[in-house]
C-alpha positions as CSV (number, residue, x, y, z in Angstrom):
1,X,-70.2,-22.5,35.3
2,X,-71.7,-19.8,33.2
3,X,-74.5,-20.4,30.9
4,X,-73.7,-23.2,27.8
5,X,-74.0,-21.3,25.0
6,X,-74.6,-23.0,21.7
7,X,-72.3,-22.5,18.7
8,X,-71.8,-23.8,15.3
9,X,-68.0,-24.7,14.9
10,X,-66.8,-24.4,11.5
11,X,-63.0,-25.9,10.4
12,X,-61.9,-27.7,7.0
13,X,-63.1,-31.2,6.2
14,X,-61.9,-31.9,2.7
15,X,-58.3,-32.3,1.7
16,X,-56.2,-34.2,3.9
17,X,-59.7,-35.8,5.6
18,X,-57.7,-37.2,8.5
19,X,-55.8,-34.4,9.5
20,X,-58.8,-32.0,9.4
21,X,-61.0,-34.4,11.3
22,X,-58.6,-34.6,14.2
23,X,-57.6,-30.9,14.0
24,X,-61.8,-30.5,14.3
25,X,-61.8,-33.2,17.5
26,X,-59.0,-30.5,18.8
27,X,-61.9,-27.5,17.9
28,X,-64.5,-29.1,19.5
29,X,-62.9,-29.9,22.8
30,X,-61.8,-26.2,22.8
31,X,-65.3,-25.5,22.6
32,X,-66.5,-27.9,25.4
33,X,-63.7,-27.0,27.6
34,X,-64.9,-22.6,26.9
35,X,-68.7,-23.6,28.0
36,X,-69.8,-24.3,24.4
37,X,-72.1,-27.3,23.1
38,X,-70.6,-27.2,19.7
39,X,-72.6,-28.6,16.4
40,X,-70.2,-30.1,14.4
41,X,-72.0,-31.4,11.4
42,X,-69.0,-32.3,9.4
43,X,-67.7,-34.7,11.8
44,X,-71.2,-36.0,12.3
45,X,-73.3,-35.7,9.3
46,X,-70.0,-37.3,7.0
47,X,-70.4,-40.3,9.1
48,X,-73.3,-41.1,7.4
49,X,-73.5,-39.1,4.2
50,X,-71.6,-39.3,1.2
51,X,-69.2,-35.9,1.5
52,X,-68.4,-36.7,-2.5
53,X,-72.1,-36.8,-3.3
54,X,-72.8,-33.6,-4.6
55,X,-76.7,-34.1,-3.3
56,X,-76.0,-35.5,0.3
57,X,-73.4,-33.1,0.5
58,X,-75.8,-30.2,-0.2
59,X,-77.9,-32.4,2.4
60,X,-75.4,-31.9,5.2
61,X,-74.6,-28.7,4.3
62,X,-78.5,-27.2,4.9
63,X,-78.8,-29.4,8.0
64,X,-75.7,-28.0,9.4
65,X,-76.9,-24.4,9.0
66,X,-80.0,-25.3,10.1
67,X,-78.8,-24.8,13.8
68,X,-77.9,-21.0,13.0
69,X,-81.5,-20.2,14.3
70,X,-80.5,-21.9,17.7
71,X,-77.0,-21.1,17.9
72,X,-75.9,-18.2,19.8
73,X,-72.8,-17.6,17.5
74,X,-70.5,-19.4,14.7
75,X,-66.6,-20.2,15.9
76,X,-64.4,-20.2,12.6
77,X,-61.0,-22.5,13.5
78,X,-58.3,-20.9,10.9
79,X,-55.1,-23.2,11.6
80,X,-55.8,-25.4,8.4
81,X,-56.8,-22.6,6.3
82,X,-60.2,-21.8,5.5
83,X,-62.5,-24.6,2.9
84,X,-64.8,-23.3,0.3
85,X,-67.7,-24.2,3.1
86,X,-66.1,-22.0,5.8
87,X,-65.8,-19.4,3.7
88,X,-69.7,-19.7,2.3
89,X,-70.6,-20.3,5.9
90,X,-68.4,-16.7,6.9
91,X,-70.2,-15.0,3.8
92,X,-73.6,-16.1,5.1
93,X,-73.2,-14.8,8.6
94,X,-71.9,-11.8,7.7
95,X,-74.8,-11.0,5.1
96,X,-77.6,-12.1,7.7
97,X,-75.4,-10.3,10.5
98,X,-75.1,-13.2,12.6
99,X,-72.7,-13.4,15.6
100,X,-69.2,-15.0,14.6
101,X,-65.9,-15.6,16.1
102,X,-62.4,-16.4,14.6
103,X,-60.4,-18.5,16.5
104,X,-56.7,-20.4,16.1
105,X,-55.0,-23.4,18.5
106,X,-51.8,-23.1,17.3
107,X,-51.2,-19.4,16.3
108,X,-52.9,-16.4,14.6
109,X,-56.1,-16.1,13.3
110,X,-55.9,-16.5,9.6
111,X,-58.5,-14.8,6.9
112,X,-59.8,-16.1,3.9
113,X,-57.9,-15.1,0.8
114,X,-59.0,-13.1,-1.3
115,X,-61.6,-11.6,1.2
116,X,-63.6,-8.1,1.7
117,X,-62.4,-8.0,5.3
118,X,-64.6,-5.4,7.1
119,X,-64.5,-4.1,10.7
120,X,-66.9,-6.5,11.9
121,X,-64.6,-9.6,11.1
122,X,-61.6,-8.0,12.9
123,X,-63.5,-7.7,15.9
124,X,-64.8,-11.3,15.6
125,X,-61.2,-12.0,16.5
126,X,-61.6,-14.1,20.0
127,X,-58.3,-13.7,21.7
128,X,-58.8,-15.8,25.1
129,X,-57.9,-19.2,25.6
130,X,-60.1,-22.0,27.2
131,X,-59.6,-22.7,30.8
132,X,-57.9,-26.0,30.5
133,X,-55.9,-27.3,27.5
134,X,-55.4,-31.3,27.7
C-alpha cells in the first residue's frame, strides 16, 4: 500500500442531515479505499456539539479547520451540492493555496454556484476511482 494520506473531508451536513450523514459516510469509505485517513469533523463533532448553536457550530468549524496544518489536502465531495461551510472551506483553501481535490461518487463533479471558477479549481477535479467500492 502506498503511504497513507491525511485529508480533510468536506461534504454537506446542514439541511437533510440524515441523508447528508449517510452520504458523508460513503465519502469516508471512499477515502479509506483510496488509502486516505479522512478527518470528517461534521460527522464526529456534531455528535457532541450542537450545530444549531452559533457558538458551538463556530467551535466545531474551527476545530475541524485546525487539521489543515497536518492534512495533505482537502477533499470536497459534491454529489449533494455545496453547503455554506463547504464554500467557506473552498475559499479558504484557494486563498491559502492549499491542495484540494473535488470528487463525486454518483456522477459529475458539481461546482458551487455562483463562484469564480479558476483554472486551479478545474485542475482539482479528481476523476480517479477507489480500488474497491462496496
